[in-house]
N, C-alpha and C positions, 0 to 999 in steps of 0.2 A: 445441451445438457450442461448444468452448472458444476456438477460434482467432479471430484478429481479422479477417483478410480474405485473399484470395488474389490472386495476380498475379505477374508476373515481377519479381523484385527480388533483387539479389545481396547480401543481408544478410550472407552468410557470408564476404565478401571478406576481412575483417580476420582471420578465423579460419583462412583457407586456409594461411597460412604454418605454423601449428601442425599443421594436419591433414596437410599434405604430408609431414611427417616423423614422423607419429604411427605407433604400432605397428599393423600390419595387423589385429591382433586386436580393436582398439577399434571399438565400434559407433557409428553415428550416431544422432542423435535420431530417435525414432519418429515416424511420420506420425500426426498427430492426426485421428481420424475423428469422426463425429458421436457425441456422448455422450448417452445417453438422458436426457431430462429427468425430474425427479421428478414423481410423480403430482400433477396439478392439485388444489390444496387451496383451500378458502375461507379464505385466510390472514387476510382482513379480519375474520373472526369472532373471531379470537384476538389478532391483532397490531394495535394502534392507534398504536404508537410504534416507530420504528427509530432507533437511535443508532449512529453510525459513529465509533469512536475511532481516530485515526490517529497512530501513533508513527513513529519515525525509524530508518532505516538499520541493520537487523539481518536477517540471513538466518534461515531456520527453524533450521538446524543451530546457528547461533550462540546461539540462545536455548533450544532444546529438544533438543540432542544428548543421546542416551541416554534420552529419554522412553519409558517402556514402551509398546509397541504402535505407536509412530510410526516412520516411515521416517527415522531420524536416527542413523546410526552415530557412533561416537566417533573416527573417523579420516576422512581425506580423501585424494583422489587427487592425486598430483603428476605433472605432465608431465615425462617423461624421454625424451631422445632421444640415441642410438638405444636401442631395446629397449623392453620393456613399462613401463607406468607404475609408479611406486613409490607407496607410501602413507605417510602420516604421521599420528600421533595428534593429535587436537585437544587443545590445551592450554588451561588455564583462565586467563581474564582477569577483570578487574572492570570495571564500568561507569565508575567514576571513574578507573581506572588505564589505560585505553586510550591507546596512544601517539599523539601528534600529533592530527591532525584526522580520523583514520580512513583506511581503505584507499581507493584510487582507485575510483570507481564511476560514471563516465560511461557513455554509450552504447557507446563503443568498448571500454571495460573489460569491460562485460557480454558483449560478443561474444567477447573473449579468454577470459574465465572459462568461458563456455558451451562454446566450441570444438566447435561442431557436435554438441552433445549429449554430449560426452565428460566435461564438467564437471571438466576437469583443467588449465585454463589459468591458475588463480589464482596460480601461482608463477612466471609467465613475464615479468611486466612491472614488478615491484617489487623493490627491493633488500632488503626485509624481508618475504619471503613468509610467514614463520611467524606474523606478526601476523594474517594472513587465516585461518589454520587454527586457529581458537580457538572456545571457548564461554564464555559468561558464567557466573560463579560461581553455583551453584545456591542459595547463600544469598541472593544478590541477586535471582535470578529466582523465588524461592519464591512470591510472589503470583501470577505467571503460571502456574506449575505447579499451584498450588492451584485456580485457576480452571479449568484443564484437567481436573483430577481431579473437580471438581464439575459441570462442564458439558461443553463440546465443544472439542476441539483438532482443527482441520482441518489436515492435514499436506500438502495439495496445493493451496495458494492461491498463485496466480501473478499478479503485476502484469500489466496488459494489454499492456505493451510493455517492451522492454529500455530501461534508462536510469534516471536518478535521480529526485529528488523532484518537479520541476516537472511533468513529464508524468504522473507517478503521481497527483498530487493532482488534475490535470485529469481523468484517467480516473475518479477517484472521484466526480466530479460530472457527467461527461458520457459516459463510456464510449467516448470517442474523442478524438483530437487531430488528426484529418485536416483539412488545409486544402483539399485537392482530392482526387479519387480516386487521384491518383498522388503526392501530397506530404503529408507529415505532420510534426508538430513532434517533434524529439528534443532532449534535453538542456535546458539552462536558457537564458533570454535572457541575452545578454552585451552588454557595453558599460558605460559609466560608471554605477555605482550601479544596474545593472539588477536584481539580485536583491533589493535593498532595496525596490524597487517591485513586482517580480515580476508586472508586468502593466501596466494602464492608467496607473498612477502612476509608472512607471519613467522614467528619463532618456530623452529622445527619441533618444539615440544608440544605445539598446539595439535589438538585432535578435534574432529568434528563429531558432535553428538548426533546419534542417529537412533531411529526407532526401527525395530524389525518385526516381522510378522509373528515371530516366536515369542516376543516379549510382551506380556500383558500389562507391563507397567513402563511405558515408554518414558525415558528420562535421559538427560545428558549423561551418557555412560562412557564416552570415549572409545566406543568400539567401531568408529568409522575411520576413514583415511585422512591424511593430511589435507587441509582445505584448499587444494589446488586441483580443480576438477576437470576431468575429460570424459566423464560418464554421460554427458548429455550435450545436445546442441543448444545454441543460443541464437538470438536474433542477429548477432554479429555474423554468424556463419551464413545465415540466409541473406542478409543485406549485402555482405561482401560478394557472395556468389552472383547476386543480381546487379552488382556494381552501383549500388545506391549509397549515397552519402549518409553517415550517421555520426553523432557525437554524444559523448557522455560527460557532462560537466560535473566535476566532483571537487570537494574540498581537499586541500593538502593537509597531511598530518605531520606536525613538527617532530613527533616522537621518532619517526623512522624515515621521513621524507617521502612516504608512500601517499597514495590517494585513497580516500574512503569511497571505493567504487565496487559494485558487485562484480564488475569484470576483472577485478584483481584476483578473484577466486576462480577464474576461467583460464586454464593453462595456455591454450593456443592464443588467447588475446594478450595475456600478461607477458608472454615470452615472444610475441610476434609483433609485426609492424603496427597493428591496430592500437597497441598501448600508447605508442608515441604519436600516432596520427589522429586518433579518434577520441582518446580520453583526455579531457581538457581541464585545466585548473588555472585560476580560481573560477567558481561558478559565475561570478559577475561578468566573465568574458562572454557569456551568453548574450548579455545586454548589448555589448559592443558588436559582436558578430551579427546579431539580428538587425541592428540599426544599419550595419554596413552591407546588408543584403546577402549575408552568408549563412542563412538558416539552412541546416541540413534537412534531408528528407525525413529522417527520424532522429529525435533528440530526447535524451533523458536529462533532467535538471535536478541535481541534488544540492541542497543548500549548505552554506556554512552553518556550523553548530548553532550559533546565536540566532540564526534566521530560520530555524527548523521547526519551531513550535514545540520542541521537546521541553518538558517541564524542568529538566536539570539545568537548562541554560538560563532560566529566570529572565527571559528577554521577550519583549513584545513586538519584535520587528518582523516576525514571520509573515503575517498577513500583508504587510507592506512589500516584503520581498516578492511574494507571489503576485501581487498587483503589478510590481515592476516588470516581472516576466511577461505577464499577460499584456500589459501596455506596450512593451517592446515589440511584441508580435503584432498587436493591433495597429500600431503606428508605422509598421513596416510595409514594404511592397508585397509581402507574402501573406498578408492578412486574409485576402480573399480565397486562399487555397489551403488554409491551415485548420487543424483541429487540435485543441489543447485539452488534455486530461489531467486534472489536478487530484491527486489522491494522498492519503496519509498511510504510511506503510503498515502500521498496525494500530490496535486500539489503545495501546499504552496502559492498559489496566483499568481504564475509566469505564464507568457503567454504560451499557447499551442494552436496549430492550428487545431487539429483534434477534430471534434465534437463527443462526446461519443454516441454510439448507444443507442437509447431510445425505450421503448415500445410504443404502439400506443398512450396511454395517460400516461405520466410518473407518478410514485408514489414517489420514492426517487431517481430515475435515475440510470444510471451508471455514476460514477464520472469522473472528468477531468483527462485525460491521465497522466500516470506516467511511468517512466522507468522500464524495466524488463530485467534482464540478466539471462540466463539459462546456468549453468555450469555443465558439466557431461562428463564422458568418452564416453558417447553415444550421446552427443549433437553434432549437425552438426557444421562443421568448418566454422567460419565466416559467419554464416547464419543470415539474417534479416527476421524475421517472421512478416508478415503483418496480421496474423490471429487475430481476435478479441478475446482477453482473458479478464477475470475479476478475482478478487481475488478468487472466487469460483473455478476457473480452477485449482488453486494450490491444493485446498482441494480435488477436483475430482481426480487429479493425485495421491494424497496420497491414496485415497480410492481404486483406481484401482491397485496401486502397492501392497497393502496389502490385497486385496480382502475384502474390508470393505463395508458395506451398506452405502447409503447416509444418511445424518443427518435427512432428511425429504424431503417432496415434495415441488415443486415450489408453489403449492397452499397454503402451510403452511408458505411460505416466504423463504425457504431455496434455495440457489442458487448453491450449490455444485454439485448436481446430474445432473443439466442441463447446467452447464457452459462448454464451449468448452475445451476439453482435449488438452493439448499442445503437442500432439504427433507429429505434423508436425516439431517440433524443434529437434526431436531425430532420430537417425538412428541405430536401434537395429540389423541391419545386419552386422554392422562393429564390429571389435574387439575393446575392450575398449582402448581408446586412451591414450597414455602416457601423464601424467600431465606436463603442462608447467607452471612453477612458474611465478607469476605476480610481477614485480618489483614495489616498492613503496618507497616514501621518508622516511616513518617511519617504522622500522622493527617490527616484532612480539614482541620482547623483550620490546619495548616501551609500548605496551599495557598490557603485563603481569605485568609490574611494575607501571602502571599508577594508581594514587590515584583516587578513586571515587570522582566525583564532588558533589554528594549528591543532584543533581538537576535533574528534569524531562527533558527528551529530548524535550518535548513539553508540553504546558499547555492547549492545546485544543484537 
């Protein structure tokens, strides 16, 4: 099952104004039913290391529009009233040439974009809608396309919930952001210097924006707790209990000396030994550790701001950074037993054509589609997976590979145990494939000697 949870919640309220004047011919989002799980496999026989590479703020279409065999047309739908929707061709942009700080992409923006599954609200709330209907130059995304041609491109990966980076990163370590069965975190902590701390180190005036079952207009309202959470378990709890090694590579923030890490928002990690032992900076240390044979069982790799693909950085180094990470693993002794998942944390406000599957009545949704590349000696060659995945699918894969229990039940808000396993993207009957290095404009040495920017890859 792909969806997060069920219950009465008027998530669609912000979209109703659009829907009310939409063309009668437009369809609503389909109801997500149970998705058959992949056949149970002894993943632990083949996979001893899982690496999750997390980039910033790009929809699937923004990076892979026109990719052969993928659901990625070169045009987008424009809301038009009255009458049927119009379409517009996606236009080419560059990573370093993106205007401003990027399109709006908070929780409410996602609801407008989604528009009850019509995926036509992108041009309704910004004065420069054409910036949203775009794709990144294929010259710049070539390393990503080369990875897709060599391994797997998953064209139905959905963040666990609508909204921006803060909740997305939490879902990638916990599969939930529920505070109670009827209240969940949305958007970013706000208040003075909140995002620089992004958690337990934040200014005490920061409050977490939450949506509740009683609120028909979910918005950042400050009615949640200080963002230093102990309301849910994370993979750190599970991995520590199993005595499995893990690391979270994260950039340092010069503003307060903290690290831009989802685990900074987890009380028992931030105030315990894990923060010193397992949260590592700078991110380029991953290249060194992997080359030295020190790849952990489970690893998250968060980039420096300038290497993140975020439009606000106006930098084109992101694809080369990811290529360096992949090449480091591929050229290490651990290649034959590793699976790498490369995802973008949220859609960044850019157009995407695929309606994320929703439960019967959405709570916080499945978010707008992002890119996902799966790299492994057992990954199928040049395969495009159309299977519905969400971020919990990656956690589910980790749990199966290391014979770990799920973090919790779906009724408790956890999505890992019921998210679709990405086993259709692997062929464990084949011998481990020889690694094929990915060419990129910036070599690994560039990142090993790169000075930290001291900036957060994202501020939401």
